N, C-alpha and C positions, 0 to 999 in steps of 0.2 A: 627663323622658320622652324616650326615644330613638325612632329611626325604627321599630325592631322592635315596640315596644309600641304605637306609633301605628297601625301596619298591623294589629296584632292587634285593637285596639279598633275599627278601621274595618271589618275583616272580620266582627267580632262584630255590628256594627250592620247589616251587609248580611244576615247569616244571620237575624237577628231580623226584619228587614223582609220577607224572603222567606217566613219561617215564618208571619208574621202577615198576609201579603197586603198589606203597606204598600208604597207606591210606592218604587221604587229611588231616586228623587230625594231622599227623606228621608235615606237612608243616605249619599248623596253629599254632602249638606249637612253631615252630621255629620263625614264624612271631611274636608271642606274646613276645618271649624273645628279639627279635630285637627291637620291639617297646618299650618294657620296658626299655631296656638299653638306647635307644635314649631319652626317657622321663626323665630318671635319669640325663643324661648329660645336659638336658635342664632345670634342676632345680627341678624336681619332686623328692619327697622322696620315697624310696622303700616301707615304711610302708603305706603311703597314697595310692600309686599306687596299692598295693596288696589289700587294703581295698576297693577301688572303683571297683576293678576287681571282688572281691568276692560278693560285693553288686549287681553288674550288673548280675552276674550268678544267684543270689537268685531271682532277679526280673524276670528272664527268666524261672524259674522253672515251672510256670504255663503253659507256652507254651510247655516245655519239657514233662510235664504230658500229655497234649493233644496229642502230637506226639506219645508217647508210646501207648496211647489208640488207636490211628489210626492203629498202627502196629497190635495190638490185633484184632481190627475190621476186617482188611483185611483177617487175618488168619481164623477168625470165619466164615466169608462169604464163604471162600473156603471150609471149613470143612462141613458147612451146605448145600452147593450146590447152594447158592444164585447166585453166579457168573455164574455157569453153567445153571441155570434157564433162565437167560437173554440170554445166548448163544443159548440154545435150541430153545426158542421161536423166537429169532432173525433170526436164520437159517430157521426156518419154515415159517417166514413171507416173506422171500426173493423171489422175482420174478425177472426174468432175466433183465428186463429193469429198475429195481428199486434197484439193488444191492448196488451201491455206496451211494445213498441217505439214504437207510436204515442203511448201515454201519455207516454213519455219525450220524444219529439220535440216534442209539442205543449206540454208544460209548459216545455221549454227555450225554445221560441219565445215563449210568453207571458211567461215570467220575464225574458227579454231585453228584450221590448218595454216591460214595466211596471216592471221593476227591483225587484220586491217578492216575496220568498220567502213571506211570510205571506199577501199578497194572492192569490197563485196557489194556495197550499195550501188556503185556505179557500173557493176557488171551483172551479177545475178539479180540484184534489186531492180535494175532497169528492165530486165527481161521479164521478171515476174509481174512487174507493173504493166508491161505491155500486154502480157497474157490476160491479166485481170481486166484491163480496159476492153480488150477485144472479146472477152468471154463473159462480160456482164457482172463481174465480181466487184463489190464495194471497194473503191480505191483507198479510202481512209483506213479501212480494216486491213487491207493488203499491205499498205505502207507501215502500219503499226506492227504487223507480224514481222516484216522485214527489219524494222528498227530493233525489235527484240532479238532477232537472229543475229544481226551484225554485232550487237553488243555482248552476245554470248561469248564470242571470241575476243572482242576488244578488251573485255574485262579479265578473262582467265585463259588466254592462249599463251603458250610459252614464247610465241613469236610476236606478241602484242607489244608495241612500243610503250603503251601506258603501264603494262605490268612490269616491263623491264625497268622503266623509269622509277616506278614505285619501289621496286626491290632495291634499286641503287640508293635512293634517298632515305630509305629506312634501314639500310644495312641488313637486308634479309635475303634469303635464297628464293629466286623467282620460281623454281620448280616446286618447292615446298609451298609457296604461296598459291600456286595453281591448285594443288590438292586441297588446301584449306578453303579456297574460294569456291571450288566445286562443291565441297561438303556443305558450306553455309548456304548454298543456293539450291539445294535439292528440292525443297518445297516450292519455291518460286518456279523452278523448271516444270515441276509436276502441274502446277496451276496453269502454266502456259500451255502445256500439252492438252489438258482438259478443255481449256477455254478455246483454243484454236481448233481443236477437233470439233467442238460444238459449232463454232462459227463456220467451219468448213461445210457442215451439213446444211446450214441455213443460207449459205452463200455459195452454191455450187457453180462451177465453171461451165458455161453453156457450150462453149466450143474452144478448141485449142488451135491457135494460129501456128501452122507448121512452116511458115516462111522463114522463121529464124533457124529452124532445123535444116532447111534447104541451104541457107546461106552458110551455115557452119560446115556441112558436109561437102559443099562445093569448094570451099577454100582451105579447110583443115582436115588432115587425116585424124580419125577418131580412134586410133590404136589404143589398146589397153595400157601401153607404155606411158601414155600421158598422165596416168594416175600416180606414177612412181614419185615425182617430186612432192606431191601431197602426202603420200604414204610415209615418205622420209620424215616430213615435218610432224606427222601424227604419231609415228611409232618411236623414232629415236629419242625424243625427250622422255618418253615413258621408260626407256631403257637406261635413263640417267646419262645420256650422251649430252655433252655440252651444247647449248642451244646455238651458239655461233657455228660450231662444227656441223650441226644438223642443217643450218641454213646454207652453209657453203656447199655441202653435199647436194642439197636440193637444187641449188643454182647450177652446179656442174651437171646434174642429171637433166635439168631443163635445157642446158646448152647442147647436150648430145641429142636430145629429142628435137630441138629446134633445127639443128643442122642435118641430122640423118633421117628424120621423119617428116619435118615440115619444110625442108629444103631452104632454110634460112642460111645465108652465108655467115661465116664466123665474124666477118667485119660488121655485118648488120646486127648480129646478136650482141656483140660488144657495145655497139652504138646504143642499142635499146637499153642495155643494162645501165648505161651512164645517163643517157638523155631521155629515156622513157620509150615505151613501145609506140610505134606509129603504124596504123593500118591504112592501106589505100582503098579498102573496101568500105563504102559508106554505111552499109547495113551493120557491119561489125565494129567499125571505127569508133563510134560513139560509146560503145561498151568497153572496148579493149584498150584504147589509147591511154597512155599514162604510165605511172610508175617510174622506176629508174632512180639512180642515186641522186639526181638533181631534184627529184620530188621531195627529198627529205632534208634538203639544205636549210630551208626556212625553219622547220621544226627543230633542227639541231642548233641553229642560231638562237632560237627562243630558249632552248634548254640551257645553252652555255651562258647566256646573259642572265637569265632568271636565277640560275644557281648562285650567281655572285651576290644576289640580294641576301640570301640566308647567311652567306659568309660574313658580309658586313654587319648584319643584324647580330650575329653571334659574337662578333669581335667587339661591338660597341654597346650591346644591351639596349638597343633602340626599341625593341619590342618587349622588353621585360615586363612592363606594366600590363600590356595586352595578354601576355602569357599567364601572368598571375590571375587576371580576371577570368581567363578561360579555365584555369585550374580550379578556381572557386566555383564556377558554373558547373564544371564536371562533377564536383562533389555533391552538388545540389540536384542537378538534372540527370546525371548519368553521362558516362564517357561518350557513348555513341550518339546520344541525343544532341549534345553540343557539337560533335564533329559533323553530324548530318546537317544541322542548321547552318554551320559555318561553310560547309561544302556548297550548299545552295547559294549562299552569299558570294563565295569565290567565283562560282560559275556564272552567276548573274552579273557580277561586276567586271570580271576580267575576260569573260566571253571566250575562254580558251581552256580546254581540259588540261593541257600540259602545265599552264601557269597555275591552275587550281590545285593540281597535285603538288607542285612545288610549294605553294603557299600552305597547304595542309601540313606538309612535312616541316616546313620552317617554323610555323606557329605552334604546332602541337607536339613536337618532339620532346621538349622540356616538360610541359604539363603532363604528358603521358608518363615520362620517367619519374616525375615527382609524385604521381598518384599510384605508382606501383605497376603500371602497364609497360609492355615491352615494345620494341620496334616492330616485332611481329604483329602485335595487336594493332599498331598504327597502320601497317601495310594492309591488313585485312579490312580495317575500317575504311581506308581509302578505296579499296576495291568494292566495298559494299555501299559506298556513298558517292564520293567525288566522281569516280569514273562513269557510273550509270546516271547520276543526277545531271551531268553535263549534257546527256542526250535528251533531257526533258526541258531544258531552258531554251525557249524558242530562238532567242537572239545569240545563243552560244554557238560557236562554230561546229561543235560536235553534234548539234541538233540541226542547225540551218543547212549545213552542207549536204548531209544525206537526204534531207527532205527536198532539197533543190534537185538532187539527182532523180528522186522519185516523182518530182513534179506534183507534190501535194503540200498542204499547209499544216497548221498545228492541229487540225481535226484528226490527224493520225495519232497524236500523242496518247489519248485515252486508251487506244488499242495497243500501245507499246507496253504491254503488261509486265514484261520482265524488268523493265527499267524502274518501275516503282514498287513492284512486289519484293524485289531484293532488299532495298533499304527498309521497307516496312516490316518484312518478316524478321530481318536481323534485329531491328529495333524491338520487336515483340520478344524475341529470344533473349536479348540483353535485359529487358525489363523483368522477364520471368525468372532470371537468375538471381535477382535481388531478394 
C-alpha cells in the first residue's frame, strides 16, 4: 500500500462519514490507522510511531485548553445577555439605507470579540436575515454581508480557534499574527465598506420588525454592564494580556452578570458553561441555544487526531516527495500562489477548516523553510488563504453550516466579498514584490 492508495482510502472514509452524518472523528481515526500501517510498512517501528503520536498530542493540549475555554466563553455570553445586547442596539441603530453596512460592521465587531464565525452566524446572522426578509432586502446579499462579517473575526480575532491553531502549528505568536493579518487586509476591508455601503442604498430596508426587540427586553435586562465581557475581549489583548487570561476574566464577568443582573442561578450558569446555554423562550432559543465546553469536544478531538498525522509524516518522510514538488512549484509560480491553490484543494477534499489548516502546516513547513520563508510567513499565508477559502467551498463545513443557519444557498457567496478579496489582494501584493 503506497501513499496514494492510503489517501484514496482516507478520502473514501471521509466521504462515507459525511454522507451518513457520522462524526468526522471516525474518518480521522481510520485515516490514522491507514497512515500508521503505511509508516510501519515503510520501516517505522510501532513503538516509535506511537511515541511521536502521543508527544504531538501532548504538545497540542495548550491549544485544546484554549478551545475548551472558548466553548465556555460563548455559553457565558449567551447566558449573561452580551450577545443579545449587541443585537438589541444593532437593531436600534438600523436605518433603512444603512441596513447592510450596519449589519457588516456589527457582525465584524461581534466576530472579533467572540472569535466564532458559527456563534455569530447563528445569533446576529439569524436576526439580520429575519430583518432582511421582513423588510424586503435581498436575502442573498444580506447573507453574503454576514459571511464577510463573521470571517472578519474568524480569521483575525485573538479569540478565534483558527488563529490560535495556526499560531500553534507554525510556532508563532497569535497576537502578532493578528496585527499582520489586519494590516494585509486593509484594502479588502475598504472594498467591503464601499461595496456594502453602495448595496445598502440600492437595497433599503422597508420596515423594521420590532418583535425581536420586544422579546429581548421582556426576558433580558439590557443594562450597559452586559457590554463588559465583550470589552474585556476587545481591550485586554490589545494591552498584551494573555488571551487565556482575557477569556477567563470575560467568563467571570459574564457569570456575575448572569447571576446578579439576569437572575440566573450559579448552578444553571455552571451547567450552561459545560453543556451549552438552553433557553425556554421559543423566540430567542433558536438564536441563543448552544455553546459550552461540550460544543468544542469534537473540534478538539479532530485537532488531537489530525496533529498525529504530521508527527508520523515527519518521522518517516512519507510526504518528502510531495514537499519537494511543492518546493519546485513555489520557485516557479510563487509561494502564495501554490499555497492558495493547495488551500482550495484541502478545503474541497477534507471539507473541514481545521484539517485544512493542519494539512497546510504539515505539507508546507519544510518547503517554506527550504525556500527562505519563515513560520511567520506560513501563518500569514494560512490566514490569507486557508481560513477564508474554507468559507467559499459550498460543501465545506465552514461554508455550509453558516449558510444553513442563514437559510440561504450558494447564491450568497458572490456577495461574500471579504472572503475572496483577501486572497486575491494578497496574491496581487505578492506578485508585485517580485
